[in-house]
C-alpha positions as CSV (number, residue, x, y, z in Angstrom):
1,M,120.3,-55.5,171.4
2,E,120.8,-57.2,168.0
3,E,123.3,-54.6,167.0
4,D,125.4,-55.3,170.2
5,E,125.5,-59.0,169.3
6,E,126.6,-58.3,165.8
7,D,129.4,-56.1,167.0
8,D,130.6,-58.7,169.4
9,D,130.6,-61.4,166.7
10,D,132.5,-59.2,164.3
11,G,135.0,-58.3,166.8
12,E,135.6,-61.9,167.8
13,L,136.2,-63.0,164.1
14,E,138.4,-60.1,163.4
15,E,140.5,-61.0,166.4
16,V,140.9,-64.6,165.1
17,D,141.9,-63.3,161.7
18,D,144.5,-61.1,163.2
19,E,145.9,-64.0,165.1
20,I,146.2,-66.2,161.9
21,E,148.1,-63.6,160.0
22,D,150.7,-63.3,162.7
23,E,153.9,-64.9,161.6
24,D,154.8,-66.1,165.1
25,L,151.4,-67.9,165.6
26,S,152.1,-71.1,167.6
27,Q,150.1,-74.3,167.7
28,Q,148.9,-73.5,171.2
29,S,147.5,-70.1,170.2
30,G,145.8,-71.8,167.2
31,S,144.0,-74.2,169.6
32,D,143.0,-71.4,171.9
33,G,141.4,-69.5,169.1
34,S,139.5,-72.6,168.2
35,E,138.2,-73.1,171.7
36,G,137.2,-69.5,171.8
37,L,135.1,-70.0,168.7
38,K,133.6,-73.1,170.1
39,E,132.5,-71.4,173.3
40,E,131.0,-68.5,171.2
41,G,129.2,-71.0,169.1
42,E,127.8,-72.8,172.1
43,N,126.5,-69.6,173.7
44,E,124.9,-68.2,170.5
45,E,123.9,-71.7,169.1
46,W,125.8,-71.0,165.9
47,H,127.1,-74.0,163.8
48,G,128.6,-72.3,160.8
49,F,132.1,-73.8,161.3
50,G,131.3,-77.4,162.0
51,D,132.4,-79.6,164.9
52,D,135.6,-79.5,166.9
53,S,137.5,-81.9,164.6
54,E,137.5,-79.2,161.9
55,S,138.4,-76.4,164.1
56,E,141.9,-76.1,162.7
57,E,140.5,-75.1,159.3
58,V,138.0,-72.6,160.6
59,P,139.8,-69.3,160.4
60,T,140.4,-69.2,156.6
61,L,137.2,-70.8,155.4
62,I,135.1,-67.5,155.1
63,E,135.6,-63.8,155.3
64,V,133.0,-61.8,157.2
65,D,131.8,-58.5,155.9
66,S,131.1,-56.0,158.6
67,N,127.9,-54.9,156.8
68,E,126.3,-58.3,157.0
69,T,124.3,-59.6,160.0
70,T,125.4,-62.5,162.2
71,E,122.4,-64.6,161.2
72,K,123.4,-64.4,157.5
73,D,127.0,-65.4,158.3
74,A,125.8,-68.4,160.1
75,T,123.7,-69.8,157.3
76,A,125.5,-68.8,154.1
77,P,128.0,-71.3,152.6
78,P,131.7,-70.2,152.2
79,P,132.3,-68.3,148.9
80,A,134.1,-70.5,146.4
81,T,136.3,-67.7,145.2
82,T,137.9,-67.1,148.6
83,A,138.0,-70.7,149.9
84,S,141.4,-72.2,150.8
85,K,142.7,-74.9,153.1
86,Y,144.5,-73.8,156.3
87,I,147.7,-75.8,157.0
88,P,148.9,-75.7,160.7
89,P,152.5,-74.9,161.3
90,H,153.5,-78.4,162.3
91,L,151.9,-79.8,159.1
92,R,153.7,-77.2,157.1
93,K,157.1,-78.3,158.4
94,R,156.2,-81.9,157.5
95,A,155.2,-81.0,154.0
96,E,158.4,-79.0,153.5
97,A,160.4,-82.0,154.7
98,E,158.6,-84.4,152.3
99,S,159.1,-81.9,149.5
100,A,162.8,-81.7,150.2
101,Q,163.0,-85.5,150.4
102,L,161.2,-85.8,147.0
103,S,163.5,-83.3,145.4
104,E,166.5,-85.1,146.7
105,A,165.1,-88.4,145.3
106,Q,164.3,-86.8,142.0
107,L,167.8,-85.4,141.8
108,K,169.3,-88.8,142.5
109,L,167.1,-90.5,139.9
110,T,168.1,-87.8,137.3
111,R,171.8,-88.4,138.1
112,Q,171.4,-92.2,137.7
113,L,169.6,-92.0,134.4
114,K,171.8,-89.2,133.0
115,G,174.9,-91.3,133.9
116,L,173.5,-94.3,132.1
117,L,172.6,-92.3,129.0
118,N,176.0,-90.6,128.9
119,R,177.8,-94.0,128.9
120,M,175.5,-95.6,126.3
121,S,177.0,-96.9,123.0
122,E,176.3,-99.6,120.5
123,Q,178.6,-102.0,122.4
124,N,177.0,-101.6,125.9
125,I,173.4,-100.7,125.0
126,A,172.2,-104.0,126.4
127,S,173.7,-103.4,129.8
128,I,172.3,-99.8,129.8
129,V,168.8,-101.2,129.1
130,D,169.2,-103.7,132.0
131,G,170.2,-100.8,134.3
132,V,167.2,-98.8,133.3
133,E,165.0,-101.8,134.0
134,E,166.4,-102.1,137.5
135,I,165.7,-98.4,138.1
136,Y,162.1,-98.9,136.9
137,R,161.8,-101.7,139.6
138,N,163.1,-99.4,142.4
139,N,161.2,-96.2,141.5
140,R,157.8,-95.0,140.5
141,R,157.3,-95.8,136.8
142,H,155.9,-92.4,135.9
143,D,158.9,-90.6,137.5
144,V,161.4,-92.7,135.6
145,T,159.5,-92.3,132.3
146,E,159.1,-88.5,132.7
147,T,162.8,-88.1,133.6
148,L,164.1,-90.3,130.8
149,T,161.9,-88.5,128.3
150,K,163.1,-85.1,129.4
151,L,166.8,-86.1,129.3
152,I,166.6,-87.7,125.8
153,V,164.4,-85.0,124.2
154,D,166.4,-82.2,125.7
155,G,169.7,-83.8,124.7
156,I,168.7,-84.4,121.1
157,S,167.0,-81.0,120.5
158,S,169.8,-78.9,122.1
159,H,172.6,-79.8,119.8
160,S,173.3,-77.8,116.7
161,M,174.5,-80.9,114.7
162,L,174.1,-84.6,115.5
163,L,175.6,-87.6,114.0
164,D,173.2,-90.2,112.5
165,Q,174.5,-92.9,114.9
166,Y,173.7,-90.8,117.9
167,V,170.0,-90.4,117.0
168,V,169.8,-94.0,115.9
169,L,171.2,-95.2,119.2
170,H,168.7,-93.3,121.3
171,A,165.8,-94.3,119.0
172,A,166.8,-98.0,119.4
173,F,167.0,-97.4,123.2
174,V,163.4,-96.1,123.2
175,S,162.3,-99.0,121.1
176,A,163.8,-101.5,123.5
177,L,162.0,-99.9,126.4
178,H,158.8,-99.8,124.4
179,K,159.1,-103.6,124.2
180,L,160.3,-104.2,127.8
181,V,158.6,-101.5,129.9
182,G,155.3,-101.2,127.9
183,I,153.3,-99.1,125.6
184,E,152.9,-96.4,128.3
185,F,156.5,-95.4,127.9
186,A,156.4,-95.1,124.1
187,A,153.1,-93.2,124.2
188,F,154.4,-90.7,126.8
189,F,157.7,-90.3,124.9
190,V,156.2,-89.8,121.4
191,Q,153.7,-87.3,122.7
192,H,156.4,-85.1,124.3
193,V,158.6,-85.4,121.2
194,V,155.8,-84.1,119.0
195,T,154.9,-81.4,121.6
196,S,158.6,-80.3,121.6
197,Y,158.7,-80.3,117.8
198,D,155.5,-78.2,117.6
199,T,156.9,-75.8,120.1
200,H,160.2,-75.3,118.4
201,Y,158.5,-75.1,115.0
202,A,156.1,-72.4,116.1
203,A,159.0,-70.5,117.8
204,L,160.7,-70.1,114.4
205,G,157.9,-67.8,113.3
206,D,158.8,-65.5,110.4
207,K,162.1,-67.3,109.8
208,L,160.2,-70.0,107.9
209,D,158.5,-67.6,105.6
210,A,161.7,-67.0,103.5
211,P,161.2,-68.7,100.1
212,P,163.9,-71.2,98.9
213,Q,166.7,-69.5,97.0
214,A,168.1,-70.7,93.8
215,T,171.6,-70.0,95.0
216,E,173.9,-72.6,96.4
217,G,174.3,-72.5,100.2
218,T,175.0,-74.5,103.2
219,S,172.5,-77.0,104.6
220,T,169.9,-75.6,107.0
221,S,170.8,-78.3,109.5
222,D,174.3,-76.9,109.8
223,E,172.9,-73.5,110.8
224,P,171.6,-72.6,114.3
225,I,168.1,-71.8,112.9
226,G,165.7,-74.7,113.2
227,K,168.2,-77.2,114.5
228,E,165.8,-78.4,117.2
229,C,163.1,-79.2,114.6
230,S,165.6,-80.9,112.3
231,N,166.9,-83.2,115.1
232,L,163.5,-84.1,116.4
233,V,162.3,-85.0,112.9
234,V,165.2,-87.3,112.5
235,L,164.4,-88.9,115.9
236,L,160.8,-89.5,114.8
237,S,162.0,-91.0,111.5
238,E,164.2,-93.4,113.4
239,L,161.4,-94.3,115.8
240,Y,159.4,-95.2,112.8
241,N,162.2,-97.4,111.4
242,F,162.3,-99.2,114.7
243,Q,158.5,-99.8,114.7
244,V,157.7,-97.6,117.7
245,I,155.3,-95.4,115.6
246,S,153.4,-96.2,112.4
247,C,153.4,-94.5,109.0
248,V,150.2,-92.7,110.0
249,L,152.1,-90.1,112.2
250,M,155.0,-89.8,109.7
251,Y,152.6,-89.0,106.8
252,D,150.8,-86.5,109.0
253,I,154.1,-84.7,109.7
254,I,154.9,-84.7,106.0
255,R,151.5,-83.2,105.1
256,A,151.9,-80.6,107.8
257,L,155.2,-79.5,106.2
258,L,153.6,-79.3,102.8
259,D,150.9,-77.0,104.2
260,G,151.5,-73.5,102.9
261,D,154.5,-72.3,100.9
262,L,157.3,-74.8,100.3
263,T,160.3,-73.0,102.0
264,E,163.9,-74.0,102.1
265,F,163.6,-75.2,105.7
266,K,160.6,-77.3,105.0
267,V,162.5,-78.9,102.0
268,E,165.3,-79.7,104.4
269,L,163.0,-81.5,106.8
270,L,161.2,-83.4,104.0
271,L,164.6,-84.5,102.7
272,K,165.5,-85.9,106.1
273,V,162.3,-87.9,106.3
274,A,162.6,-89.2,102.7
275,R,166.3,-90.3,103.1
276,N,165.9,-91.9,106.5
277,S,162.5,-93.6,106.2
278,G,161.5,-93.3,102.5
279,Q,161.7,-97.0,101.6
280,Q,159.7,-98.1,104.7
281,L,157.1,-95.4,104.0
282,R,156.7,-96.7,100.4
283,Q,156.3,-100.3,101.7
284,D,153.7,-99.4,104.3
285,D,151.5,-97.1,102.2
286,P,152.5,-96.4,98.6
287,T,149.2,-94.7,97.9
288,A,149.8,-92.1,100.5
289,L,153.3,-91.5,99.1
290,K,151.9,-91.0,95.6
291,S,149.4,-88.4,96.9
292,I,152.2,-86.6,98.7
293,I,154.3,-86.4,95.6
294,Q,151.3,-84.9,93.8
295,I,151.0,-82.3,96.5
296,V,154.8,-81.5,96.1
297,H,154.4,-80.9,92.4
298,T,151.5,-78.5,92.9
299,K,153.7,-76.4,95.2
300,L,156.5,-76.0,92.7
301,P,156.8,-72.9,90.6
302,Q,156.4,-73.1,86.8
303,D,159.9,-71.8,86.3
304,A,162.3,-74.7,87.1
305,S,165.3,-72.4,87.2
306,A,163.9,-70.8,90.4
307,L,164.3,-74.0,92.3
308,S,167.3,-74.5,94.6
309,S,169.6,-77.5,94.2
310,R,168.3,-78.9,97.4
311,T,164.7,-78.7,96.3
312,R,165.5,-80.4,93.0
313,F,167.3,-83.1,94.9
314,M,164.2,-83.6,97.1
315,I,161.9,-83.9,94.1
316,E,164.3,-86.4,92.5
317,T,164.5,-88.5,95.7
318,L,160.7,-88.6,96.1
319,S,160.3,-89.6,92.4
320,N,162.9,-92.4,92.8
321,L,161.0,-93.6,95.9
322,K,157.8,-93.7,94.0
323,N,159.3,-95.7,91.2
324,N,161.4,-97.9,93.6
325,K,164.7,-96.8,92.0
326,I,166.6,-96.2,95.2
327,K,169.8,-98.2,95.0
328,K,171.1,-100.0,98.1
329,A,174.6,-98.8,97.5
330,A,173.6,-95.2,97.7
331,G,171.7,-95.7,100.9
332,Q,174.4,-97.5,102.8
333,T,175.4,-94.6,104.9
334,A,176.8,-94.7,108.4
335,G,173.3,-94.1,109.7
336,G,171.8,-96.9,107.6
337,E,174.4,-99.4,108.8
338,A,173.7,-98.4,112.4
339,V,170.0,-99.0,111.9
340,E,170.6,-102.5,110.6
341,R,172.9,-103.2,113.6
342,M,170.3,-101.9,116.1
343,K,167.5,-104.0,114.4
344,K,169.6,-107.1,115.1
345,F,170.0,-106.0,118.7
346,L,166.2,-105.4,119.1
347,S,165.4,-108.8,117.5
348,G,167.6,-110.5,120.1
349,L,165.9,-108.9,123.1
350,S,163.5,-111.9,123.5
351,K,166.4,-114.3,124.2
352,K,167.2,-112.7,127.6
353,H,164.0,-110.7,128.5
354,H,160.3,-111.0,128.6
355,V,159.3,-108.9,125.6
356,M,155.8,-107.4,125.4
357,S,155.0,-107.6,121.7
358,H,153.4,-104.3,120.9
359,E,152.3,-103.1,117.5
360,P,153.5,-99.6,116.4
361,L,151.5,-96.8,117.8
362,R,148.9,-95.9,115.2
363,V,148.2,-92.5,116.5
364,S,147.8,-89.5,114.2
365,L,149.3,-86.0,114.7
366,E,145.9,-84.6,115.6
367,D,145.4,-87.3,118.3
368,L,148.7,-86.3,120.0
369,R,147.9,-82.6,119.8
370,S,144.5,-83.0,121.3
371,A,145.6,-85.6,124.0
372,E,145.3,-83.0,126.8
373,T,141.8,-82.1,125.9
374,K,140.2,-85.3,124.5
375,G,142.4,-87.9,126.2
376,K,144.6,-90.8,125.0
377,W,142.4,-93.5,123.4
378,W,145.5,-95.5,122.5
379,L,146.2,-96.2,126.2
380,V,144.1,-98.8,128.1
381,G,142.3,-97.1,131.0
382,A,142.8,-93.6,129.8
383,A,139.9,-91.2,129.7
384,W,138.5,-90.2,126.2
385,S,135.9,-87.6,125.4
386,G,135.3,-88.8,121.8
387,D,135.1,-91.9,119.8
388,P,138.0,-92.3,117.4
389,L,136.4,-95.1,115.4
390,V,133.3,-93.1,114.7
391,E,135.3,-90.0,113.8
392,R,137.6,-91.9,111.4
393,Q,134.7,-93.7,109.8
394,Q,133.1,-90.3,109.2
395,V,136.4,-89.0,107.7
396,A,136.5,-92.1,105.4
397,T,132.9,-91.6,104.4
398,D,133.6,-87.9,103.5
399,Q,136.6,-88.9,101.5
400,E,134.7,-91.6,99.6
401,A,132.0,-89.0,98.9
402,A,134.6,-86.6,97.5
403,T,136.2,-89.3,95.3
404,P,134.8,-89.8,91.8
405,A,133.0,-93.1,91.4
406,A,135.2,-94.0,88.5
407,D,138.3,-94.0,90.7
408,V,136.9,-96.5,93.3
409,P,137.5,-100.1,92.4
410,N,134.3,-102.1,92.0
411,E,135.0,-105.2,94.1
412,N,131.8,-106.8,93.1
413,A,132.7,-106.6,89.4
414,L,136.1,-108.1,90.2
415,L,134.5,-111.0,92.1
416,K,132.3,-111.7,89.2
417,L,135.3,-111.7,86.9
418,A,137.1,-114.0,89.3
419,K,134.3,-116.6,89.0
420,K,134.3,-116.2,85.3
421,Q,138.0,-117.0,85.3
422,G,137.5,-120.2,87.1
423,M,138.4,-119.0,90.7
424,N,136.2,-121.6,92.4
425,T,137.2,-120.9,96.1
426,D,137.1,-117.8,98.3
427,I,140.9,-117.9,98.7
428,R,141.5,-117.7,95.0
429,R,138.9,-115.0,94.5
430,G,140.4,-112.9,97.3
431,I,143.9,-113.3,95.7
432,F,142.5,-112.3,92.3
433,V,140.8,-109.2,93.7
434,V,144.1,-108.1,95.4
435,L,146.1,-108.6,92.2
436,M,143.6,-106.7,90.0
437,S,143.1,-103.8,92.4
438,S,146.7,-103.1,93.6
439,D,148.7,-100.0,92.6
440,D,151.9,-101.9,91.8
441,Y,153.7,-105.1,92.6
442,V,154.9,-103.9,96.0
443,D,151.4,-102.9,97.0
444,A,150.1,-106.3,95.8
445,C,152.6,-108.2,97.9
446,E,151.8,-106.2,101.0
447,R,148.1,-106.7,100.6
448,L,148.5,-110.4,99.9
449,A,150.4,-110.6,103.2
450,Q,147.5,-109.0,105.0
451,L,145.2,-111.8,103.9
452,K,146.7,-113.9,106.7
453,L,146.7,-117.1,104.6
454,T,148.1,-120.3,106.0
455,E,151.1,-122.0,104.5
456,V,148.9,-124.3,102.4
457,Q,146.6,-121.5,101.3
458,Q,149.6,-119.4,100.2
459,R,150.3,-121.9,97.4
460,E,147.3,-120.6,95.6
461,I,148.9,-117.2,95.1
462,I,151.4,-118.5,92.5
463,R,148.7,-120.5,90.8
464,V,146.5,-117.5,90.5
465,I,149.4,-115.4,89.3
466,L,150.2,-117.9,86.5
467,H,146.6,-118.2,85.5
468,C,146.1,-114.4,85.2
469,C,149.5,-114.0,83.4
470,G,148.5,-116.7,80.9
471,N,145.1,-115.1,80.2
472,E,146.5,-111.7,79.3
473,K,146.2,-111.0,75.6
474,Q,149.7,-109.4,75.7
475,Y,152.4,-110.3,78.2
476,N,152.2,-108.2,81.4
477,P,155.5,-108.1,83.4
478,Y,153.5,-107.1,86.5
479,Y,152.8,-110.7,87.3
480,A,156.5,-111.7,87.0
481,L,157.5,-108.8,89.4
482,V,154.9,-109.9,91.9
483,G,156.2,-113.5,91.8
484,Q,159.8,-112.2,92.2
485,Q,158.9,-110.2,95.2
486,L,157.1,-113.1,96.8
487,C,160.1,-115.4,96.3
488,R,162.3,-112.8,98.1
489,L,160.0,-112.9,101.0
490,S,159.5,-116.7,101.4
491,H,161.3,-119.8,100.1
492,S,158.0,-121.7,99.9
493,H,156.9,-119.7,96.9
494,K,160.0,-121.0,95.0
495,I,158.9,-124.6,95.7
496,T,155.4,-123.7,94.4
497,L,156.8,-122.3,91.2
498,Q,158.6,-125.6,90.6
499,F,155.4,-127.7,91.0
500,C,153.4,-125.2,88.9
501,L,155.9,-125.5,86.0
502,W,155.6,-129.3,86.2
503,D,151.8,-129.0,86.2
504,F,151.9,-126.8,83.1
505,L,154.2,-129.2,81.2
506,R,151.9,-132.1,82.0
507,D,148.9,-130.0,80.7
508,M,150.9,-129.7,77.4
509,G,151.3,-133.5,77.1
510,E,154.5,-134.2,79.0
511,T,152.9,-136.8,81.3
512,T,156.2,-138.2,82.7
513,V,157.2,-134.8,84.2
514,G,157.1,-134.8,88.0
515,G,158.1,-138.3,89.1
516,A,156.2,-141.4,90.0
517,E,155.0,-140.0,93.3
518,I,153.6,-136.9,91.7
519,L,151.9,-138.9,89.0
520,K,150.4,-141.3,91.5
521,N,148.8,-138.5,93.5
522,L,147.8,-136.3,90.6
523,S,144.2,-137.5,90.4
524,E,143.8,-136.8,94.2
525,D,144.9,-133.2,93.9
526,E,142.2,-131.4,92.1
527,R,143.7,-128.0,93.0
528,A,146.8,-128.3,90.8
529,G,145.4,-126.2,88.0
530,F,142.3,-124.4,86.8
531,N,141.1,-127.2,84.5
532,V,142.6,-125.6,81.4
533,K,141.6,-128.1,78.6
534,S,143.9,-126.7,76.0
535,I,147.0,-124.5,76.1
536,S,146.8,-121.6,73.7
537,S,149.9,-120.2,72.1
538,T,149.4,-116.9,73.9
539,R,149.2,-118.6,77.3
540,M,152.3,-120.6,76.5
541,R,154.3,-117.6,75.5
542,N,153.2,-115.5,78.5
543,V,154.0,-118.3,81.0
544,A,157.4,-119.0,79.3
545,R,158.4,-115.3,79.6
546,A,157.4,-115.2,83.2
547,F,159.5,-118.3,84.0
548,G,162.3,-116.9,81.9
549,W,162.4,-113.9,84.2
550,W,162.2,-115.9,87.4
551,I,165.0,-118.3,86.4
552,A,167.3,-115.4,85.4
553,K,166.6,-113.6,88.7
554,D,167.2,-116.6,90.9
555,C,163.6,-117.0,92.0
556,C,164.1,-120.6,90.9
557,T,167.0,-122.4,89.3
558,L,167.4,-124.6,86.2
559,A,167.2,-127.6,88.6
560,I,163.4,-127.4,88.3
561,L,163.9,-128.8,84.7
562,K,165.5,-132.0,86.0
563,P,162.5,-134.2,85.3
564,V,162.2,-133.0,81.7
565,D,163.6,-135.3,79.0
566,F,164.8,-132.8,76.4
567,T,165.4,-135.5,73.7
568,V,161.8,-136.6,73.3
569,L,159.9,-133.3,73.8
570,K,156.6,-133.0,71.9
571,P,156.2,-130.0,69.5
572,Q,154.3,-127.7,71.9
573,P,156.5,-128.2,75.0
574,Q,159.5,-127.8,72.6
575,A,158.3,-124.4,71.5
576,F,157.6,-123.5,75.1
577,M,161.2,-124.4,76.1
578,K,162.7,-122.4,73.3
579,E,160.7,-119.3,74.3
580,L,161.6,-119.9,78.0
581,F,165.4,-120.1,77.3
582,T,165.3,-117.1,74.9
583,H,164.0,-115.0,77.8
584,V,166.4,-116.6,80.3
585,L,169.3,-115.5,78.1
586,A,167.9,-112.1,77.6
587,N,166.8,-111.3,81.1
588,T,170.3,-112.0,82.5
589,Q,171.3,-108.7,80.8
590,L,168.4,-106.6,82.0
591,S,167.2,-105.1,85.3
592,T,163.5,-104.8,84.1
593,P,161.4,-107.3,82.2
594,L,161.2,-107.0,78.4
595,L,158.0,-105.6,77.2
596,S,158.5,-107.0,73.7
597,S,160.1,-110.3,72.8
598,E,161.6,-108.8,69.6
599,N,163.7,-106.2,71.5
600,L,166.7,-108.3,72.6
601,P,169.4,-106.6,74.7
602,S,172.6,-105.3,73.1
603,T,174.9,-105.9,76.1
604,R,177.3,-108.8,76.4
605,N,177.9,-109.4,80.1
606,K,179.0,-113.0,80.8
607,G,178.8,-112.9,84.6
608,P,175.1,-113.1,85.2
609,L,174.7,-115.5,82.3
610,E,177.3,-117.9,83.7
611,E,175.8,-117.7,87.2
612,V,172.4,-119.1,85.9
613,F,173.9,-122.0,83.9
614,V,176.5,-123.0,86.5
615,K,173.6,-124.2,88.8
616,G,172.3,-126.3,86.0
617,A,175.8,-127.8,85.2
618,K,176.0,-129.3,88.7
619,I,173.4,-132.0,87.7
620,Q,174.9,-134.2,85.1
621,T,171.7,-135.5,83.5
622,L,170.2,-132.1,83.3
623,A,173.4,-130.6,81.9
624,L,173.5,-133.2,79.1
625,G,169.8,-132.5,78.2
626,L,170.4,-128.7,78.2
627,V,173.5,-129.0,76.0
628,Y,171.5,-131.1,73.5
629,F,168.4,-128.8,73.5
630,I,170.2,-125.4,73.4
631,R,172.5,-126.6,70.6
632,E,169.5,-127.8,68.5
633,A,167.0,-125.0,69.4
634,F,169.4,-122.1,68.7
635,R,171.2,-123.5,65.7
636,G,171.3,-120.9,63.0
637,E,170.6,-118.0,65.3
638,S,172.6,-114.8,65.0
639,G,173.4,-111.7,67.1
640,F,172.7,-111.8,70.8
641,L,171.1,-115.3,70.9
642,K,174.1,-116.9,69.1
643,W,176.5,-115.3,71.6
644,A,174.4,-116.1,74.7
645,S,173.7,-119.7,73.7
646,Q,177.5,-120.3,73.1
647,V,178.3,-118.9,76.5
648,A,175.7,-121.2,78.1
649,L,177.0,-124.2,76.3
650,E,180.6,-123.5,77.4
651,V,179.5,-123.3,81.0
652,L,177.5,-126.5,80.8
653,R,180.3,-128.5,79.1
654,K,182.8,-127.4,81.7
655,G,180.5,-128.8,84.4
656,V,180.2,-132.2,82.8
657,D,183.6,-133.8,81.9
658,N,182.1,-136.6,79.7
659,V,180.1,-134.3,77.3
660,P,181.8,-134.4,73.9
661,V,182.8,-131.1,72.4
662,I,181.2,-130.6,69.0
């Protein structure tokens, strides 16, 4: 009897399966099959397929083996490997219609965005950005972002040779959307650019293994091989210039290129990064640049003649970057000019739009490559399977453990030295530690900016610089270069230099310097100096040489000497002024500070010298005092000082009509 029931059930299910596989199955036949199953289930008290509301999905949920019993089929869950959802014919037609509608909408969106990108130029980029914003408001954000990314990345990576202005224009466009649309756009775009770069780089395969040849040849970027990688690297460099990504990603890409043998193609890519973003990389992280240059030198063969001209040029470019010897005239290419124009455009976005001020994406190359598996920690709300802070702290700990103890600056020792030097506030001690532990003057200025000092607290920077400069046993031009860089960044530092010079002259006994208001408030301002009781000759010479450099390089003008009465100077201030003017005259002929006061320049260039003293000749009382002092102080001098002092006197006399010619 049980065997008969099993045969009946199996026959019924097989009949239903045959009906489902029929291409002409109608909705009515589907419902009939369901009713038949329901009736069978009522008679046999079998509830394997659920209630009537799920009857449309019944036929494809399980497959019945003829060797199994009916009772087992009724109780066993559907196998996961064969489970699938049945879609009735009327729902299939609806899904196909929706798919066709979506495809049509996607094609329309693609045509709109492609038309805007094709018309984009420097002159109409603002209107193009407005048009894309309008498209974002009328469509799903992800669809617009995905389509834009595909169009830009495919367009840039598909050309064999691109003009610098073309890449700069699209990078500026991405930066504008980064500010207006949000960080989600930039994160999606950068991730797909890096993915595309990795894909094209890996596809080159064995073509990258060819070592650089010493023979002259055409640039790799002009050849079909590797053009996609070359163009995408330029795009990443320009995105970095426009503050879409940070130096972290750029340095990771450079290190990845230096992994393995240094081939001709890798040299080409390194050159593109160095020429497009080298200065900005040096400003953001000079220590990382120094370590990369060391890696490059370890990759070079001992025989210099085996290097190609392009490799030698790359080494020279990196060395110039490290030493800050890149001339602006050499970098004023068409691409560089386009970058400056686009930066002005981006800075003006806030006048007509609501700009979301985002910092550059500080994601690493490893973060982007593992985004699909670990998640995107840089996006708010995105899933993440790790903790980037813990991971990076662990990496930093490992690096510190691998670094010799002698190479790590001892901050506690510097703080003790700061207290010993009279740094009686936390602000002064912090400035002192930065000055003493920086790699160079550029690094020092960047780290000083990171202290986030108020405008009043920033005045302490110049005071600490002058104090440290004066305490050196031998003159150190490092402090003069730090002061010069600060004056380029902010006019307030020039004002502080003026007041610090007046304070220094008062400490040497010139109590009338500074004016009545300064003298009246002098006792109330205890922060003016570091309570130096006596001015040593070493301190006097060091400070005079520093001010000589600053005046010659337009960090401050001769107008700061207006309160000084040169006719009644005391012996020590008189010696100070002669030392100062000696170095003003000498530094007008030099591009770097003199390391020795005895080595005077041999050049005779009147132009820079006249520019310095013309500014002093505009003030009549100052010009009279300068004529008197220079004539007396440099009487009997020969060589360079005689020539330079005569040029200075001629300029001052021309500026004041009533000065007698002697």
